[in-house]
Backbone as a chain_set.jsonl record, in Angstrom:
{"seq": "MRSKSWILCTLACASLAATMASADELRMASPPQPSVEHPTRGMSMEKVEAKFGAPVNRIPAVGDPPITRWEYPGFIVYFEHNLVLHSVIKP", "coords": {"N": [[-31.783, 45.426, 42.426], [-33.633, 46.361, 40.626], [-32.8, 45.031, 38.292], [-33.367, 42.389, 38.971], [-36.14, 42.433, 39.083], [-36.674, 43.021, 36.436], [-35.68, 40.717, 35.152], [-37.348, 38.75, 36.286], [-39.821, 39.599, 35.293], [-39.389, 39.31, 32.543], [-38.995, 36.525, 32.372], [-41.517, 35.665, 33.245], [-43.181, 36.663, 31.222], [-42.145, 35.25, 29.03], [-42.715, 32.582, 29.742], [-45.488, 32.704, 29.796], [-46.05, 33.278, 27.116], [-45.102, 30.939, 25.964], [-46.892, 29.028, 26.898], [-49.182, 29.814, 25.639], [-48.784, 29.409, 22.962], [-49.712, 27.627, 20.079], [-50.471, 25.13, 17.612], [-52.172, 24.405, 14.61], [-53.304, 21.413, 13.124], [-53.65, 20.049, 10.003], [-55.412, 17.542, 8.641], [-55.631, 15.517, 5.885], [-57.633, 13.572, 3.763], [-56.74, 10.76, 1.732], [-56.572, 11.043, -1.859], [-59.509, 10.216, -3.739], [-59.847, 7.055, -5.356], [-60.133, 6.523, -8.843], [-63.255, 5.444, -10.084], [-63.931, 4.669, -12.56], [-62.776, 2.751, -15.181], [-60.071, 3.638, -17.214], [-58.023, 4.765, -20.015], [-54.436, 4.476, -19.822], [-51.435, 6.438, -19.538], [-49.362, 6.445, -22.389], [-50.53, 4.357, -23.795], [-51.422, 3.105, -27.012], [-53.384, 4.462, -29.742], [-54.663, 2.404, -31.065], [-54.711, 0.355, -29.119], [-56.293, 1.568, -27.18], [-58.735, 1.829, -28.53], [-59.254, -0.87, -29.021], [-59.583, -1.852, -26.425], [-61.541, -0.177, -25.186], [-63.439, 0.346, -27.088], [-64.969, 2.134, -29.88], [-64.699, 5.696, -29.821], [-67.176, 8.105, -28.717], [-66.981, 10.577, -29.838], [-64.596, 12.033, -31.988], [-62.108, 14.334, -31.904], [-60.323, 16.221, -34.169], [-56.706, 16.393, -34.645], [-54.737, 19.076, -33.301], [-52.3, 21.714, -33.368], [-48.703, 21.631, -32.657], [-46.622, 19.585, -31.045], [-49.032, 17.338, -32.576], [-52.161, 17.21, -30.981], [-54.701, 15.098, -30.163], [-58.145, 14.5, -29.409], [-60.256, 12.194, -27.886], [-63.555, 11.395, -27.116], [-65.326, 9.702, -24.648], [-68.16, 8.115, -23.0], [-67.628, 8.132, -20.175], [-65.158, 9.317, -19.811], [-62.442, 11.383, -21.113], [-59.953, 11.244, -23.583], [-56.672, 12.275, -24.244], [-54.395, 12.485, -26.842], [-50.985, 12.484, -27.87], [-49.538, 12.665, -30.874], [-49.891, 9.379, -31.599], [-50.171, 8.311, -29.073], [-51.406, 7.909, -25.723], [-51.614, 10.761, -23.839], [-52.912, 11.877, -21.662], [-55.718, 11.069, -19.607], [-58.992, 11.989, -18.692], [-61.361, 11.719, -16.211], [-64.806, 12.084, -16.398], [-66.96, 14.133, -14.378]], "CA": [[-33.171, 45.114, 42.63], [-34.319, 46.616, 39.378], [-32.459, 43.987, 37.333], [-34.092, 41.18, 39.361], [-37.524, 42.626, 38.657], [-36.658, 42.928, 34.973], [-35.484, 39.303, 34.816], [-38.575, 38.043, 36.645], [-40.858, 40.017, 34.342], [-39.058, 38.686, 31.261], [-39.279, 35.097, 32.508], [-42.963, 35.5, 33.332], [-43.732, 36.893, 29.879], [-41.706, 34.147, 28.178], [-43.462, 31.372, 30.094], [-46.863, 32.928, 29.377], [-46.08, 33.142, 25.661], [-44.886, 29.533, 25.629], [-48.12, 28.266, 27.183], [-50.235, 30.252, 24.726], [-48.471, 29.018, 21.591], [-50.341, 26.392, 19.635], [-50.427, 24.933, 16.16], [-53.258, 23.61, 14.068], [-52.858, 20.333, 12.257], [-54.632, 19.783, 8.963], [-55.336, 16.16, 8.176], [-56.365, 15.39, 4.642], [-57.848, 12.207, 3.306], [-56.068, 10.466, 0.468], [-57.487, 11.308, -2.967], [-60.306, 9.043, -4.093], [-59.412, 6.296, -6.524], [-61.154, 6.61, -9.885], [-64.107, 4.269, -10.17], [-64.103, 4.373, -13.973], [-61.55, 2.302, -15.84], [-59.747, 4.567, -18.283], [-56.709, 4.505, -20.612], [-53.276, 4.974, -19.103], [-50.426, 7.138, -20.332], [-48.502, 5.616, -23.229], [-51.282, 3.409, -24.62], [-51.603, 3.557, -28.392], [-54.779, 4.651, -30.154], [-55.192, 1.089, -31.403], [-54.998, -0.362, -27.876], [-57.429, 2.23, -26.525], [-59.952, 1.465, -29.247], [-59.489, -2.3, -28.821], [-60.017, -2.098, -25.048], [-62.701, 0.617, -24.784], [-64.346, 0.53, -28.212], [-64.867, 3.394, -30.618], [-65.154, 6.846, -29.028], [-68.413, 8.764, -29.118], [-66.596, 11.728, -30.661], [-63.16, 12.19, -32.243], [-61.753, 15.716, -32.24], [-59.079, 16.148, -34.95], [-55.464, 16.894, -34.051], [-54.394, 20.49, -33.429], [-51.022, 22.121, -32.805], [-47.459, 20.916, -32.926], [-47.029, 18.293, -31.599], [-50.475, 17.21, -32.729], [-52.923, 16.691, -29.841], [-56.016, 14.6, -30.579], [-59.018, 14.217, -28.273], [-61.344, 11.237, -28.066], [-64.521, 11.5, -26.023], [-66.095, 8.51, -24.285], [-69.192, 8.51, -22.039], [-67.137, 8.351, -18.815], [-63.846, 9.967, -19.766], [-61.888, 11.977, -22.335], [-58.555, 10.834, -23.759], [-55.851, 13.182, -25.049], [-53.265, 11.799, -27.466], [-49.923, 13.223, -28.559], [-49.337, 11.757, -32.01], [-50.847, 8.272, -31.45], [-50.051, 7.754, -27.727], [-52.174, 8.6, -24.689], [-50.895, 11.747, -23.044], [-53.645, 12.035, -20.409], [-57.142, 10.801, -19.674], [-59.706, 12.72, -17.663], [-62.652, 11.131, -15.886], [-65.886, 13.084, -16.299], [-67.653, 14.087, -13.074]], "C": [[-33.971, 45.277, 41.327], [-34.032, 45.516, 38.358], [-33.16, 42.678, 37.678], [-35.557, 41.272, 38.926], [-37.641, 42.465, 37.135], [-36.538, 41.474, 34.535], [-36.749, 38.515, 35.124], [-39.716, 38.362, 35.68], [-40.631, 39.346, 32.992], [-39.37, 37.195, 31.293], [-40.776, 34.83, 32.553], [-43.613, 35.66, 31.965], [-43.377, 35.742, 28.945], [-42.492, 32.877, 28.481], [-44.924, 31.501, 29.689], [-47.001, 32.748, 27.864], [-45.927, 31.686, 25.253], [-46.143, 28.706, 25.87], [-49.242, 28.632, 26.229], [-49.984, 29.811, 23.292], [-49.158, 27.697, 21.262], [-50.243, 26.313, 18.119], [-51.622, 24.092, 15.752], [-52.676, 22.554, 13.146], [-53.976, 20.026, 11.276], [-54.418, 18.367, 8.458], [-56.225, 16.036, 6.949], [-56.487, 13.917, 4.265], [-57.094, 11.99, 2.002], [-57.063, 10.679, -0.672], [-58.264, 10.046, -3.34], [-59.749, 8.36, -5.34], [-60.508, 6.355, -7.576], [-61.939, 5.3, -9.979], [-64.326, 3.833, -11.616], [-62.761, 3.91, -14.533], [-61.306, 3.218, -17.035], [-58.346, 4.265, -18.824], [-55.583, 5.115, -19.775], [-52.279, 5.584, -20.071], [-49.566, 6.148, -21.107], [-49.227, 4.583, -24.067], [-51.434, 3.978, -26.025], [-53.092, 3.728, -28.691], [-55.433, 3.306, -30.443], [-55.566, 0.305, -30.144], [-56.197, 0.243, -27.149], [-58.725, 1.809, -27.205], [-60.27, -0.027, -29.075], [-60.057, -2.572, -27.427], [-61.338, -1.411, -24.704], [-63.728, 0.821, -25.897], [-64.139, 1.878, -28.886], [-65.353, 4.544, -29.742], [-66.463, 7.406, -29.572], [-68.103, 9.907, -30.079], [-65.074, 11.761, -30.797], [-62.9, 13.631, -32.673], [-60.413, 15.664, -32.964], [-57.893, 16.805, -34.232], [-55.286, 18.383, -34.312], [-53.004, 20.708, -32.849], [-49.839, 21.287, -33.25], [-46.719, 20.734, -31.61], [-48.549, 18.174, -31.663], [-51.131, 16.556, -31.517], [-54.329, 16.356, -30.332], [-56.827, 14.289, -29.336], [-60.099, 13.234, -28.69], [-62.251, 11.335, -26.855], [-65.297, 10.199, -25.881], [-67.151, 8.944, -23.269], [-68.65, 8.841, -20.644], [-65.827, 9.094, -18.698], [-63.479, 10.556, -21.116], [-60.413, 11.599, -22.397], [-57.857, 11.829, -24.673], [-54.632, 12.414, -25.541], [-52.256, 12.814, -27.985], [-49.416, 12.265, -29.615], [-50.333, 10.61, -31.844], [-50.792, 7.633, -30.056], [-50.825, 8.595, -26.706], [-51.242, 9.516, -23.896], [-51.546, 11.865, -21.669], [-55.083, 11.603, -20.634], [-57.811, 11.428, -18.466], [-61.067, 12.077, -17.452], [-63.68, 12.243, -15.745], [-66.561, 12.982, -14.95], [-69.041, 13.51, -13.192]], "O": [[-34.836, 44.471, 40.985], [-34.937, 45.109, 37.629], [-33.516, 41.922, 36.774], [-36.133, 40.291, 38.456], [-38.583, 41.855, 36.628], [-37.245, 41.051, 33.62], [-37.18, 37.697, 34.312], [-40.482, 37.476, 35.303], [-41.577, 38.866, 32.369], [-39.945, 36.661, 30.345], [-41.25, 33.864, 31.955], [-44.492, 34.882, 31.594], [-44.213, 35.306, 28.154], [-42.893, 32.168, 27.558], [-45.54, 30.516, 29.283], [-47.959, 32.135, 27.392], [-46.56, 31.243, 24.294], [-46.423, 27.775, 25.114], [-50.163, 27.84, 26.029], [-50.907, 29.841, 22.478], [-49.176, 26.772, 22.074], [-49.967, 27.303, 17.442], [-52.027, 23.177, 16.468], [-51.672, 22.786, 12.471], [-55.112, 19.773, 11.674], [-53.363, 18.042, 7.914], [-57.402, 16.397, 6.968], [-55.552, 13.134, 4.434], [-56.844, 12.939, 1.258], [-58.267, 10.514, -0.478], [-57.732, 8.939, -3.263], [-59.246, 9.014, -6.254], [-61.689, 6.25, -7.245], [-61.371, 4.208, -9.958], [-64.849, 2.746, -11.865], [-61.743, 4.586, -14.381], [-62.233, 3.534, -17.779], [-57.565, 3.581, -18.163], [-55.764, 6.136, -19.112], [-52.282, 5.284, -21.265], [-49.102, 5.147, -20.562], [-48.626, 3.985, -24.96], [-51.559, 5.19, -26.203], [-53.945, 3.201, -27.978], [-56.599, 3.086, -30.115], [-56.616, -0.337, -30.102], [-57.014, -0.477, -26.574], [-59.701, 1.472, -26.535], [-61.44, -0.399, -28.993], [-60.922, -3.434, -27.271], [-62.17, -1.992, -24.006], [-64.782, 1.413, -25.661], [-63.257, 2.654, -28.514], [-66.32, 4.384, -28.997], [-66.806, 7.204, -30.737], [-68.861, 10.172, -31.012], [-64.354, 11.541, -29.823], [-63.419, 14.084, -33.693], [-59.452, 15.114, -32.425], [-58.059, 17.645, -33.346], [-55.627, 18.892, -35.38], [-52.577, 19.983, -31.951], [-49.947, 20.385, -34.081], [-46.209, 21.728, -31.095], [-49.264, 18.826, -30.903], [-50.714, 15.485, -31.077], [-55.047, 17.214, -30.845], [-56.274, 13.863, -28.321], [-60.769, 13.415, -29.707], [-61.788, 11.355, -25.715], [-65.844, 9.667, -26.847], [-67.05, 10.043, -22.724], [-69.167, 9.748, -19.992], [-65.423, 9.466, -17.596], [-64.116, 10.271, -22.13], [-59.711, 11.631, -21.386], [-58.37, 12.186, -25.734], [-53.927, 11.775, -24.76], [-52.632, 13.877, -28.482], [-48.923, 11.182, -29.299], [-51.536, 10.85, -31.942], [-51.309, 6.531, -29.868], [-50.89, 9.82, -26.81], [-50.221, 9.083, -23.361], [-50.863, 11.942, -20.648], [-55.611, 11.754, -21.736], [-57.274, 11.404, -17.359], [-61.835, 11.908, -18.398], [-63.444, 13.23, -15.049], [-66.727, 11.884, -14.419], [-69.752, 13.403, -12.193]]}, "num_chains": 1, "name": "protein.A"}
């Protein structure tokens, strides 16, 4: 009799726990596409200047490998040697 009570209690607790379990789902929107046209990785300094014009400010190369920064009104371009490493759109 005691074992039947124990089994019934265990089943009741298990079913109660199963009905109480829940999970939250986080839905995220896709990242916004940049609205400002900017240089892409691998473009040469010459191509960047031909397409976007002269930068507002040129920061000389530092480090090894040399990293150069060009500042434009809407974005900043980082070069490794003479190729675009990354461009960052200003907020």
